[in-house]
Backbone bond lengths (Angstrom), bond angles and torsions (degrees), N, CA, C in turn:
res aa  C-N    CA-C-N  psi(-1)  N-CA   C-N-CA  omega(-1)  CA-C   N-CA-C  phi
1 X - - - 1.471 - - 1.590 109.10 -
2 X 1.335 115.32 -35.72 1.532 115.69 173.32 1.434 116.36 -56.34
3 X 1.430 111.89 -40.35 1.465 110.68 171.02 1.343 121.61 -61.02
4 X 1.207 122.47 -35.87 1.478 129.41 -179.01 1.567 107.98 -71.46
5 X 1.312 115.32 -37.42 1.513 120.09 177.64 1.410 109.82 -63.44
6 X 1.477 116.12 -46.35 1.489 115.05 179.75 1.323 114.51 -67.24
7 X 1.486 117.86 -39.30 1.416 119.05 175.39 1.490 114.02 -52.50
8 X 1.404 118.83 -48.49 1.435 122.49 -175.85 1.528 111.02 -67.48
9 X 1.398 114.74 -30.97 1.553 118.93 178.00 1.588 103.26 -65.08
10 X 1.233 118.60 -49.35 1.480 119.60 -175.82 1.512 105.92 -62.12
11 X 1.274 123.35 -51.97 1.471 122.91 177.92 1.717 114.00 -48.49
12 X 1.331 108.78 -46.68 1.473 118.61 -176.62 1.564 105.71 -60.63
13 X 1.392 116.01 -45.26 1.332 119.26 -175.48 1.437 117.24 -66.78
14 X 1.334 116.15 -34.29 1.470 125.42 173.68 1.616 104.33 -60.02
15 X 1.262 113.30 -54.36 1.528 121.16 -173.98 1.509 107.83 -57.23
16 X 1.346 121.37 -37.88 1.420 125.47 -177.43 1.506 108.93 -68.72
17 X 1.350 113.94 -47.10 1.464 118.04 179.70 1.378 108.70 -62.50
18 X 1.250 120.97 -39.12 1.525 125.63 -175.24 1.557 104.24 -66.04
19 X 1.272 121.00 -31.27 1.434 122.66 -178.58 1.520 112.04 -67.60
20 X 1.297 117.85 -18.22 1.468 119.08 177.33 1.558 110.40 -76.81
21 X 1.255 118.18 -15.55 1.424 121.73 -173.16 1.551 109.49 -82.22
22 X 1.253 118.32 157.22 1.475 118.58 -179.33 1.520 107.38 -83.23
23 X 1.337 121.99 -13.22 1.391 122.78 179.78 1.517 113.51 -109.93
24 X 1.326 114.76 62.97 1.465 121.90 -170.80 1.505 99.45 -81.57
25 X 1.367 118.39 135.72 1.429 132.31 177.21 1.540 110.72 -108.05
26 X 1.309 115.22 100.94 1.537 116.49 -176.81 1.583 111.17 -59.24
27 X 1.212 112.55 -37.27 1.472 116.78 -179.85 1.436 116.08 -62.85
28 X 1.426 112.99 -33.03 1.467 115.02 174.50 1.415 115.63 -74.55
29 X 1.323 122.67 -29.93 1.389 125.95 173.57 1.619 114.99 -67.74
30 X 1.367 105.38 -40.26 1.589 114.65 170.88 1.463 114.95 -56.56
31 X 1.488 115.19 -42.06 1.351 121.31 -176.96 1.532 111.38 -71.95
32 X 1.361 118.52 -33.34 1.404 122.29 179.13 1.516 110.47 -70.44
33 X 1.320 117.61 -38.20 1.454 119.89 176.70 1.536 110.60 -61.51
34 X 1.392 115.04 -45.15 1.419 123.25 175.82 1.486 112.65 -54.75
35 X 1.335 117.58 -49.50 1.545 123.63 178.33 1.574 106.26 -56.14
36 X 1.226 121.00 -41.66 1.459 126.75 -172.85 1.586 104.62 -63.76
37 X 1.329 118.77 -48.41 1.410 123.19 -179.22 1.535 112.66 -64.45
38 X 1.330 117.76 -39.08 1.361 121.53 172.21 1.477 114.37 -62.79
39 X 1.307 121.31 -44.69 1.369 124.49 -178.15 1.494 112.57 -67.04
40 X 1.406 117.19 -31.65 1.402 125.27 178.52 1.670 106.70 -68.26
41 X 1.318 112.03 -46.89 1.443 114.40 178.05 1.456 115.92 -60.39
42 X 1.472 119.15 -32.10 1.477 123.26 178.33 1.463 109.85 -72.51
43 X 1.298 118.95 -45.26 1.426 124.80 -174.39 1.589 107.20 -62.80
44 X 1.298 119.15 -44.35 1.408 122.16 -170.79 1.642 109.33 -80.54
45 X 1.269 115.13 -6.27 1.473 115.90 179.12 1.512 111.68 -84.71
46 X 1.481 120.52 128.20 1.409 125.54 -169.83 1.450 111.38 -61.02
47 X 1.386 122.71 -28.55 1.396 123.84 -175.32 1.605 115.05 -84.11
48 X 1.497 109.09 -30.76 1.474 115.61 -174.21 1.453 111.68 -115.81
49 X 1.301 121.75 5.59 1.448 121.34 -174.21 1.522 113.39 -69.25
50 X 1.303 121.77 -26.47 1.407 120.23 -179.31 1.639 114.29 -101.41
51 X 1.211 110.26 17.18 1.535 119.89 177.96 1.576 103.20 -101.92
52 X 1.466 107.04 150.93 1.417 118.04 178.93 1.463 107.89 -104.87
53 X 1.423 110.80 94.84 1.436 124.69 -177.37 1.528 109.43 -105.42
54 X 1.275 116.59 116.51 1.488 112.55 177.04 1.532 113.41 -88.94
55 X 1.417 119.15 140.87 1.375 118.93 -171.91 1.480 101.19 -123.39
56 X 1.450 120.72 133.20 1.393 125.66 169.42 1.589 104.80 -135.48
57 X 1.300 117.36 136.61 1.430 123.76 -179.73 1.598 107.93 -120.29
58 X 1.274 118.09 127.83 1.381 122.78 170.89 1.564 109.68 -128.91
59 X 1.394 120.18 118.57 1.385 127.09 173.68 1.570 107.20 59.55
60 X 1.381 116.18 35.34 1.483 123.84 171.36 1.595 107.37 84.89
61 X 1.336 118.96 3.55 1.559 113.64 179.51 1.498 99.53 -102.91
62 X 1.369 117.63 125.94 1.385 123.73 174.49 1.510 120.05 -88.02
63 X 1.212 121.86 127.19 1.533 125.77 180.00 1.545 106.22 -104.51
64 X 1.421 115.67 119.81 1.492 116.16 -179.20 1.630 102.15 -113.03
65 X 1.230 119.51 132.59 1.395 130.14 -178.05 1.488 111.66 -132.98
66 X 1.387 117.09 155.23 1.420 124.34 -177.23 1.453 114.00 123.60
67 X 1.471 120.50 -165.85 1.505 120.98 -167.68 1.479 104.21 -123.96
68 X 1.367 118.00 135.70 1.452 116.61 172.78 1.548 104.50 -130.52
69 X 1.301 110.52 -179.11 1.482 116.72 -167.80 1.544 114.38 -91.78
70 X 1.282 118.00 -20.58 1.399 121.94 -171.46 1.542 112.27 -156.46
71 X 1.399 120.07 160.93 1.396 120.95 175.99 1.491 109.30 -65.39
72 X 1.286 120.43 -31.25 1.449 127.64 -179.10 1.576 105.73 -55.11
73 X 1.436 115.05 -46.14 1.436 113.68 -177.86 1.473 111.28 -74.51
74 X 1.285 124.77 -22.81 1.411 122.96 165.33 1.438 117.60 -57.64
75 X 1.315 115.90 -49.90 1.502 121.13 172.63 1.465 113.43 -57.83
76 X 1.383 116.50 -37.30 1.428 119.92 -172.76 1.589 106.74 -72.15
77 X 1.227 116.01 -36.38 1.390 120.19 -176.68 1.632 110.77 -73.64
78 X 1.333 111.06 -36.24 1.500 116.64 172.21 1.599 111.79 -64.64
79 X 1.132 117.54 -43.36 1.511 124.99 -175.42 1.734 103.79 -63.68
80 X 1.397 111.55 -50.21 1.479 114.39 175.78 1.452 118.98 -48.41
81 X 1.468 109.88 -50.21 1.344 116.69 177.62 1.390 120.98 -63.87
82 X 1.478 118.68 -41.18 1.409 124.62 177.46 1.518 108.58 -59.30
83 X 1.398 118.65 -34.83 1.518 117.47 -172.73 1.543 111.99 -78.21
84 X 1.292 117.33 2.69 1.573 121.39 -177.19 1.537 105.38 -86.87
85 X 1.316 113.33 125.05 1.638 113.74 177.91 1.529 110.04 -57.17
86 X 1.337 113.26 137.78 1.490 121.65 179.32 1.431 113.97 99.29
87 X 1.296 121.31 -6.95 1.537 126.68 175.91 1.418 110.26 -85.31
88 X 1.332 121.20 126.54 1.468 125.33 179.53 1.462 108.62 -117.30
89 X 1.240 122.38 -4.82 1.537 130.57 179.17 1.480 114.62 -172.39
90 X 1.268 114.44 151.33 1.573 123.26 177.44 1.579 111.48 -125.41
91 X 1.381 110.93 124.82 1.524 115.26 168.78 1.577 113.04 -106.74
92 X 1.364 114.42 101.35 1.462 117.79 -171.43 1.597 110.43 -85.52
93 X 1.293 119.03 99.08 1.517 121.96 175.04 1.432 109.94 -98.10
94 X 1.261 124.87 45.45 1.441 136.32 -176.93 1.488 109.93 -88.08
95 X 1.291 119.19 123.00 1.465 124.90 173.88 1.597 112.08 -85.79
96 X 1.300 113.05 133.43 1.521 116.28 -178.14 1.479 106.88 -98.52
97 X 1.328 121.03 137.28 1.484 127.77 176.75 1.586 114.17 92.81
98 X 1.296 109.13 174.15 1.536 116.02 -177.80 1.568 110.29 80.68
99 X 1.388 113.09 -173.19 1.462 117.56 175.72 1.554 108.94 -72.79
100 X 1.330 113.61 139.63 1.429 123.23 174.49 1.515 102.87 -92.23
101 X 1.320 119.88 115.72 1.572 122.37 176.12 1.595 105.74 -69.83
102 X 1.306 109.48 159.22 1.429 113.62 178.48 1.552 108.97 -82.65
103 X 1.384 112.44 162.72 1.443 121.53 -177.48 1.608 104.59 -55.14
104 X 1.310 117.20 145.52 1.434 124.57 179.63 1.458 116.43 94.04
105 X 1.300 119.64 -19.83 1.514 124.17 174.74 1.506 105.64 -73.78
106 X 1.307 109.47 154.54 1.522 117.01 -175.42 1.546 101.49 -97.69
107 X 1.303 124.92 107.17 1.439 123.32 175.19 1.458 113.80 -75.17
108 X 1.324 115.87 147.64 1.524 119.57 173.04 1.460 112.04 -67.67
109 X 1.324 119.63 140.31 1.439 119.31 -177.72 1.504 108.14 -74.96
110 X 1.406 113.77 137.26 1.438 117.12 -167.88 1.617 101.04 -122.78
111 X 1.306 116.31 151.90 1.482 122.82 173.79 1.550 112.84 -84.30
112 X 1.240 116.75 174.69 1.467 116.20 -178.24 1.593 113.53 -60.17
113 X 1.299 122.15 138.37 1.366 125.44 -175.75 1.531 108.38 -110.97
114 X 1.361 117.98 156.64 1.467 125.52 175.85 1.414 104.46 -56.94
115 X 1.411 116.16 135.76 1.327 125.43 174.30 1.587 112.62 88.42
116 X 1.303 120.32 -5.01 1.561 121.63 168.39 1.479 109.37 -62.79
117 X 1.389 108.74 150.55 1.461 114.63 174.00 1.651 109.89 -63.37
118 X 1.235 112.33 154.79 1.549 112.50 -177.78 1.563 105.71 -66.38
119 X 1.353 110.86 140.48 1.402 124.17 175.91 1.421 116.21 -85.48
120 X 1.315 112.25 140.76 1.507 123.92 174.68 1.519 112.80 -99.32
121 X 1.232 124.21 101.92 1.427 126.72 176.63 1.468 110.94 -79.98
122 X 1.382 121.10 118.42 1.453 117.39 -178.57 1.574 112.82 -58.86
123 X 1.389 112.47 149.44 1.515 110.91 -174.85 1.638 104.84 -73.28
124 X 1.271 111.78 152.22 1.432 118.44 -174.47 1.475 121.15 -64.66
125 X 1.341 121.46 -16.07 1.475 108.85 -176.94 1.410 119.35 173.31
126 X 1.304 115.12 -141.08 1.536 124.27 -154.92 1.489 108.14 -98.14
127 X 1.241 132.95 -17.95 1.434 122.62 -165.60 1.612 108.43 -147.25
128 X 1.254 112.45 126.41 1.602 120.08 171.30 1.487 108.34 -125.04
129 X 1.121 117.63 138.63 1.504 127.41 171.77 1.519 117.66 -127.08
130 X 1.389 116.18 144.61 1.455 113.93 179.53 1.522 108.71 -172.76
131 X 1.226 119.26 -138.71 1.444 120.83 -173.46 1.467 107.74 -152.22
132 X 1.325 119.00 155.92 1.488 124.24 179.12 1.539 108.18 -137.39
133 X 1.308 111.54 154.43 1.575 119.66 172.40 1.546 102.01 -106.06
134 X 1.520 107.19 134.32 1.432 106.83 -177.50 1.565 107.15 -130.13
135 X 1.389 111.06 151.78 1.409 120.10 177.87 1.507 109.30 -110.14
136 X 1.347 120.61 117.71 1.465 120.31 -173.86 1.567 106.02 -105.02
137 X 1.276 111.05 129.42 1.571 118.80 171.22 1.515 116.78 -115.41
138 X 1.441 112.87 83.30 1.480 116.83 -173.79 1.593 116.71 -58.67
139 X 1.252 110.91 144.99 1.461 114.85 178.50 1.525 114.43 -71.78
140 X 1.295 117.48 -42.15 1.452 123.62 179.64 1.584 109.88 -69.46
141 X 1.302 118.51 136.14 1.422 119.39 -177.18 1.607 115.10 -69.46
142 X 1.316 105.76 -24.68 1.629 112.22 175.01 1.531 115.00 -64.32
143 X 1.362 120.54 -21.22 1.401 126.55 173.54 1.502 112.05 -98.50
144 X 1.372 106.39 129.50 1.453 110.33 -176.55 1.509 113.23 -107.20
145 X 1.367 121.52 147.80 1.378 126.06 -179.75 1.538 120.28 -63.75
146 X 1.367 109.45 131.13 1.502 120.09 -173.77 1.508 110.78 -140.11
147 X 1.299 114.59 151.21 1.543 120.32 173.06 1.540 110.69 -90.00
148 X 1.179 116.79 135.18 1.547 121.97 175.96 1.444 114.23 -139.79
149 X 1.343 116.14 169.73 1.505 125.69 179.13 1.487 113.51 -114.47
150 X 1.117 123.91 139.76 1.491 127.35 179.89 1.478 112.82 -144.17
151 X 1.220 122.97 154.86 1.547 129.84 179.52 1.561 104.80 -60.98
152 X 1.330 109.52 157.93 1.490 120.72 173.97 1.578 107.46 -136.60
153 X 1.312 113.26 128.66 1.489 117.38 178.95 1.570 108.59 -140.55
154 X 1.441 112.30 138.04 1.460 119.01 -173.96 1.569 101.97 -129.70
155 X 1.362 114.56 127.28 1.496 118.14 -177.00 1.573 104.09 -113.45
156 X 1.334 114.55 116.47 1.599 114.83 174.78 1.463 113.86 66.45
157 X 1.324 115.44 -175.24 1.408 126.89 -177.96 1.560 107.05 -147.26
158 X 1.201 124.64 44.82 1.351 124.65 177.70 1.486 120.93 -73.81
159 X 1.188 127.80 153.98 1.456 122.46 170.87 1.665 107.12 -105.05
160 X 1.437 110.93 159.47 1.382 111.77 -174.29 1.594 114.21 92.64
161 X 1.388 115.02 -160.11 1.399 121.86 178.87 1.589 104.55 -76.94
162 X 1.289 112.45 149.10 1.428 121.43 -178.78 1.556 110.63 -174.44
163 X 1.345 117.99 174.32 1.486 123.77 174.77 1.498 113.06 -70.84
164 X 1.313 109.74 143.07 1.559 116.02 175.24 1.562 110.05 -123.71
165 X 1.277 119.65 148.31 1.365 122.73 -174.77 1.665 103.55 -134.83
166 X 1.290 113.02 137.21 1.488 124.40 -176.80 1.438 115.02 -134.69
167 X 1.273 117.40 142.58 1.454 118.86 169.02 1.457 114.77 -130.60
168 X 1.390 124.62 -40.87 1.525 124.96 162.30 1.532 111.91 43.46
169 X 1.428 113.69 50.44 1.437 115.94 171.20 1.473 116.49 -69.05
170 X 1.352 113.90 142.43 1.553 113.19 179.03 1.610 106.53 -149.65
171 X 1.206 112.05 160.49 1.565 115.20 169.73 1.559 104.78 -137.33
172 X 1.320 110.76 159.33 1.541 116.99 -176.80 1.455 108.12 -150.56
173 X 1.276 122.04 153.81 1.364 130.46 176.48 1.555 107.17 -82.03
174 X 1.356 115.67 124.10 1.465 122.47 -178.25 1.579 108.57 -108.19
175 X 1.346 112.62 127.35 1.387 119.29 175.78 1.522 113.67 -75.50
176 X 1.207 118.85 155.49 1.498 122.44 179.54 1.539 110.34 -61.34
177 X 1.259 121.63 133.50 1.493 121.48 -177.81 1.493 108.34 -63.78
178 X 1.325 117.22 125.39 1.496 124.28 -179.74 1.416 112.81 83.37
179 X 1.457 121.26 -6.50 1.555 124.55 179.58 1.492 109.49 -119.56
180 X 1.262 117.98 -167.18 1.465 123.90 -175.98 1.610 110.59 -126.76
181 X 1.352 113.36 -5.33 1.515 116.96 -179.70 1.547 113.35 -75.97
182 X 1.222 117.81 129.83 1.538 121.31 171.91 1.430 112.82 -73.27
183 X 1.161 126.73 99.38 1.570 128.23 -167.75 1.565 110.36 -116.09
184 X 1.330 116.50 -16.64 1.427 112.63 -164.59 1.615 103.45 -145.20
185 X 1.339 116.87 150.27 1.441 122.02 -177.67 1.527 103.86 -123.30
186 X 1.284 127.23 125.05 1.401 135.52 179.69 1.485 113.41 -96.92
187 X 1.255 119.55 129.52 1.451 123.95 -172.90 1.533 102.98 -116.23
188 X 1.360 119.09 121.66 1.371 123.48 -176.07 1.641 104.74 -120.44
189 X 1.293 119.39 115.90 1.540 123.98 -179.24 1.564 108.22 -122.71
190 X 1.311 113.69 85.08 1.532 118.60 175.93 1.562 109.43 -72.55
191 X 1.354 116.74 154.41 1.423 128.15 169.97 1.603 101.77 -131.02
192 X 1.274 115.52 114.34 1.532 117.77 -172.43 1.498 107.53 -134.25
193 X 1.392 110.24 151.94 1.505 122.62 172.45 1.451 112.73 -138.50
194 X 1.367 121.40 154.67 1.406 120.33 -177.98 1.520 109.47 -178.13
195 X 1.299 116.96 -142.33 1.494 123.13 -176.83 1.445 111.68 -130.63
196 X 1.437 114.83 142.42 1.440 120.67 173.56 1.400 112.88 -141.31
197 X 1.359 119.24 168.82 1.428 122.06 179.34 1.531 107.29 -129.02
198 X 1.298 111.72 120.45 1.567 126.74 -169.83 1.527 108.32 -94.05
199 X 1.252 120.28 126.46 1.412 126.23 165.75 1.529 108.45 -111.16
200 X 1.352 115.28 125.50 1.555 123.19 179.33 1.487 113.39 -99.81
201 X 1.345 118.54 139.64 1.441 125.50 168.29 1.528 110.46 -148.74
202 X 1.422 108.10 95.53 1.432 119.65 174.19 1.565 99.92 65.56
203 X 1.389 115.92 -125.04 1.408 123.73 -177.70 1.466 115.29 -74.40
204 X 1.305 118.49 -16.95 1.483 120.88 -177.61 1.494 116.12 -98.79
205 X 1.250 115.75 148.92 1.449 120.86 171.93 1.625 112.69 -138.95
206 X 1.321 119.89 143.88 1.419 123.81 -175.05 1.536 102.29 -130.35
207 X 1.421 111.41 132.45 1.451 123.47 178.62 1.487 117.21 -130.70
208 X 1.310 119.44 97.64 1.345 117.99 162.54 1.591 115.67 -68.90
209 X 1.348 116.95 140.03 1.481 120.66 -175.64 1.416 116.31 -148.31
210 X 1.218 112.68 166.20 1.416 124.86 169.83 1.581 115.05 -136.84
211 X 1.240 114.73 120.97 1.446 120.03 -166.97 1.629 107.74 -133.01
212 X 1.288 112.13 152.97 1.501 116.15 -178.97 1.682 106.35 -148.42
213 X 1.308 110.81 160.34 1.499 113.08 178.20 1.521 109.03 172.28
214 X 1.315 110.58 -142.37 1.683 115.52 -170.36 1.476 99.10 -131.22
215 X 1.525 112.14 139.05 1.343 124.39 175.39 1.554 113.86 -105.04
216 X 1.219 115.83 127.31 1.509 117.10 -179.02 1.587 103.97 -90.04
217 X 1.175 120.40 116.03 1.554 127.50 -175.38 1.520 116.02 -107.15
218 X 1.184 115.48 141.00 1.536 115.09 175.03 1.632 103.94 -147.56
219 X 1.361 114.28 169.67 1.333 121.66 175.93 1.506 114.44 -131.82
220 X 1.347 117.98 145.69 1.409 127.03 171.54 1.497 107.57 -105.88
221 X 1.382 121.27 116.16 1.382 119.55 -175.20 1.585 104.05 -99.53
222 X 1.324 115.69 127.49 1.337 123.18 -177.32 1.505 114.30 -87.37
223 X 1.386 114.83 -24.64 1.442 120.49 -177.75 1.500 109.77 -132.43
224 X 1.320 124.15 147.51 1.454 130.57 174.66 1.339 111.63 -121.45
225 X 1.449 111.49 169.17 1.502 113.55 178.06 1.590 102.25 112.22
226 X 1.422 113.36 -177.91 1.411 119.30 -176.11 1.634 109.22 -89.60
227 X 1.327 114.14 54.26 1.437 116.26 175.51 1.522 108.53 -74.69
228 X 1.378 113.37 140.43 1.449 120.18 -174.19 1.566 109.02 -70.94
229 X 1.384 114.05 125.50 1.406 123.73 173.05 1.563 113.00 73.72
230 X 1.402 113.65 34.69 1.564 116.18 -172.99 1.526 107.05 -86.72
231 X 1.234 125.11 122.40 1.432 123.69 176.55 1.506 108.64 -78.62
232 X 1.289 119.81 129.44 1.457 121.76 -176.04 1.538 111.51 -125.31
233 X 1.311 120.10 -1.99 1.493 124.30 176.08 1.555 112.55 -156.76
234 X 1.228 115.68 152.69 1.586 118.35 179.41 1.502 99.55 -143.29
235 X 1.404 113.36 143.99 1.461 120.78 174.95 1.481 110.27 -91.90
236 X 1.383 115.49 161.57 1.459 120.41 168.99 1.504 113.93 -65.33
237 X 1.358 121.00 154.79 1.376 115.23 -175.17 1.600 109.43 -145.30
238 X 1.253 114.36 162.27 1.408 123.57 172.93 1.551 110.60 -75.46
239 X 1.269 122.47 141.26 1.486 127.59 -166.29 1.515 108.12 -137.61
240 X 1.337 119.94 139.13 1.466 131.78 169.10 1.487 112.29 -123.27
241 X 1.333 116.76 145.82 1.417 118.76 173.31 1.590 111.27 -146.32
242 X 1.307 119.64 130.63 1.419 124.53 166.99 1.571 108.94 -107.15
243 X 1.389 114.49 136.25 1.375 112.52 -176.22 1.569 109.46 -166.06
244 X 1.292 112.46 -172.59 1.551 118.31 173.10 1.497 107.47 -141.64
245 X 1.262 113.28 144.28 1.584 119.24 -178.46 1.492 109.95 -129.15
246 X 1.334 116.03 131.57 1.494 122.47 173.99 1.401 114.87 -114.73
247 X 1.523 111.58 133.49 1.495 112.30 -176.14 1.523 105.39 -122.65
248 X 1.295 112.99 147.65 1.600 117.25 169.62 1.541 110.88 -132.02
249 X 1.293 111.74 125.87 1.479 123.56 -171.61 1.562 100.26 -83.27
250 X 1.459 115.20 98.74 1.448 119.03 -178.21 1.627 112.30 -77.13
251 X 1.398 111.28 -24.92 1.428 122.49 176.92 1.600 109.87 -158.10
252 X 1.361 112.32 -174.86 1.431 113.51 177.10 1.517 111.05 -62.34
253 X 1.247 122.60 -33.37 1.392 128.21 -176.18 1.532 116.65 -104.18
254 X 1.264 119.55 -27.31 1.523 119.61 -173.99 1.456 108.81 -100.58
255 X 1.277 119.82 136.91 1.484 119.05 173.30 1.592 106.18 -137.46
256 X 1.205 110.23 136.10 1.562 121.24 -179.84 1.415 116.89 -96.84
257 X 1.332 123.89 133.75 1.402 125.69 -166.34 1.556 108.48 -128.99
258 X 1.437 117.63 138.01 1.426 122.30 173.22 1.518 99.90 -136.04
259 X 1.398 117.68 133.21 1.576 116.14 177.73 1.535 103.44 -148.40
260 X 1.265 112.14 158.94 1.455 117.99 177.63 1.699 105.23 -145.09
261 X 1.117 120.18 164.40 1.490 124.86 179.85 1.549 113.46 172.54
262 X 1.381 107.82 174.13 1.443 113.96 -178.14 1.423 105.63 -117.90
263 X 1.442 119.67 125.47 1.426 121.44 -178.71 1.436 114.59 -109.31
264 X 1.257 124.48 131.55 1.423 134.26 -172.63 1.607 113.75 -106.11
265 X 1.181 124.08 123.19 1.552 122.75 175.82 1.517 103.14 -167.67
266 X 1.397 107.41 153.57 1.561 120.20 174.76 1.444 110.13 -106.40
267 X 1.356 117.95 136.87 1.438 121.73 -179.46 1.553 106.00 -105.29
268 X 1.314 120.06 126.02 1.391 127.70 173.27 1.516 105.22 -97.93
269 X 1.310 115.32 107.66 1.470 124.85 176.09 1.496 122.79 -99.58
270 X 1.261 114.93 134.70 1.480 119.06 166.48 1.425 113.31 -91.70
271 X 1.325 123.75 117.77 1.428 131.48 -167.25 1.554 113.14 -112.32
272 X 1.247 118.73 128.10 1.509 120.58 -176.52 1.702 96.91 -91.52
273 X 1.435 115.67 118.65 1.369 111.56 176.88 1.509 110.02 -148.62
274 X 1.450 115.51 115.37 1.395 118.56 -173.19 1.495 113.63 70.43
275 X 1.284 114.84 29.18 1.504 113.13 -176.06 1.415 122.68 82.84
276 X 1.379 112.25 -2.94 1.548 117.62 -176.41 1.581 105.51 -121.36
277 X 1.395 118.23 149.37 1.389 123.79 171.71 1.423 113.08 -90.42
278 X 1.334 117.79 136.69 1.574 121.45 -170.99 1.590 102.60 -141.15
279 X 1.373 112.14 148.03 1.453 118.12 -175.33 1.543 101.30 -98.63
280 X 1.412 118.81 131.75 1.362 117.65 177.92 1.612 102.70 -141.44
281 X 1.400 112.13 154.03 1.446 121.60 -179.27 1.541 112.40 -99.42
282 X 1.294 123.90 144.74 1.433 123.22 175.82 1.542 102.69 -150.06
283 X 1.416 110.75 152.27 1.457 119.69 -178.84 1.437 109.04 -84.65
284 X 1.331 117.84 134.71 1.495 127.51 173.28 1.592 109.67 -107.26
285 X 1.303 119.43 18.48 1.361 117.53 -179.57 1.563 113.01 -69.21
286 X 1.354 114.22 132.90 1.622 122.44 -164.74 1.363 108.91 -143.92
287 X 1.337 118.45 141.71 1.481 125.01 166.42 1.537 107.23 -90.43
288 X 1.246 113.23 132.80 1.567 117.95 -170.75 1.686 108.12 -121.97
289 X 1.321 112.50 133.17 1.432 117.96 172.06 1.434 108.45 -131.40
290 X 1.439 115.77 117.75 1.513 124.37 -178.50 1.472 109.92 -116.32
291 X 1.330 114.25 150.96 1.471 127.72 168.85 1.500 114.29 -137.65
292 X 1.203 122.08 127.05 1.440 124.68 -174.02 1.375 119.93 -155.30
293 X 1.381 121.92 177.90 1.471 131.17 176.75 1.452 111.10 -129.93
294 X 1.341 117.32 136.89 1.478 121.49 171.39 1.394 113.84 -131.10
295 X 1.355 113.98 151.89 1.510 119.97 179.88 1.430 113.47 -113.04
296 X 1.332 115.89 132.14 1.452 120.80 -177.06 1.491 112.24 -78.29
297 X 1.336 114.89 119.73 1.415 121.57 177.19 1.484 112.92 -78.91
298 X 1.256 121.43 -42.04 1.458 128.53 179.85 1.455 118.32 -161.18
């Protein structure tokens, strides 16, 4: 326990000295605090307390290095580290076998050994782009469900409150106003930004969010002529969406996304009816379900 206290005091001292600098990195201070908690858990464990296990934390990923007596002790160290709040991944660089040095010795850094648990390398950064396939289920009966493709963008991997971005493009077949024939296809391409709250769990993240913005709308007319109630033009519109997005980091570069939400917008249509053009309003409210893949650029 004394070793843990000394380690924690050293970490806090470093953090306080760093606070005197103009270039304070809050993430580094958080990592130092997390490392102190992990070291305390290891020192207080009856199986691992006498072993010299070095702990380093970078962006929530804990690297454990040193020498232990068995693979069971490796697994024990990993479990203790993962249980500490703030840890999103563990890199076990622990060597099994040989003499186990006493606590306080400086172990040589070791590379991954055979039999070690799989490592999780943290994703490299701030921006991932890709595409998603979406199923739209419009609320108005006049709009029919269709499958569409939209862009996919992920910025950063912070926990807690942060910015959220949404596209959720969709298109749907639109029946003639007052008729039953499907003569027009409406394309809704929103660009939205807002706020979300992210919860992290190892490689997974879950973000409920609310976003709003502007939808760039267009029509594809399948029929021409003086058809009764034929929509021939649609204006751009303001759009809102409440939803939730789940990400899984399959590797350092590849991230998989599944999201769902309810999108709300009003469609201002120009309708050809009886040889005259009229302005009519229609609801574009739609339930959206997307699944896609993104590639991290940096």
